[in-house]
N, C-alpha and C positions, 0 to 999 in steps of 0.2 A: 503494499499499499504506500502512496504517497501523500505527504502532507505538505499543502501549499501554505506558506505564511505571507499574507498580503498586507505589506505595510500601510499603503495609501488607503486601502478599504478596511483596514483595522480589523482582520480576519483570518482566521486559520481552516482551510478545508481539507477534509480527509476524502481522498480518491481511492478507488480499485486501481489496481495495475493496469487493466486494460479499459479505462474510461476513456472517453475520445474527447473530453475537454482538457487531458493533459497535454501541453505543447510537446512538440518534436522539432528538435531536441529539447529536453527538459534541462534547465539551467540556462542562465545568461550573466553577464558582466554584473548586472544589478541585482539579480535574482538567482544566486548559486544553489548549486546542489550540497547539503551538509552542513552550510552555514547561513547566516544572515547576511544579505547585501543592504545596499540603499533601500530597495523597494520590498525586501522580504526574501525567502528563500525556500527551497524543496527539501523535504526531510524524507528518509526512506524508514518506513516505522512497519511494525509486525502486525499491530491490531488498533483498535480505537483506543484503549487504554493508554498504551505506549504514545500514541498520537496525541492524546489530550495532556500527557506529560510534558511532551516535548513543546507542545503549544503553550503550556502554562511557564516553562523555563525559559524559553526564546522569546516569547511576546505575551506577557501576561495580561496586557490590555486588549487583546484580540479576542474576538467572538468566535468561538469554535463551532464548527457544523460539518455535517456529512454532505458530500457533494448530491445533488438532488437529480443528476443525470446517470449515475452508475450505481 
């Protein structure tokens, strides 16, 4: 599963690995994989519990939710 932390939108969205809303390739200069950049970041997680823990640790002010498309 992939967790998308989006700083401008103040959200953390959990996606299934096969979700069509995940950009290809994952990660950019401002939204890297495995760390936070200027606009947020992408994190690989095993389940929702781990995703919530990462979201809380990395971006406490963000609102957590699951992707509505996957």
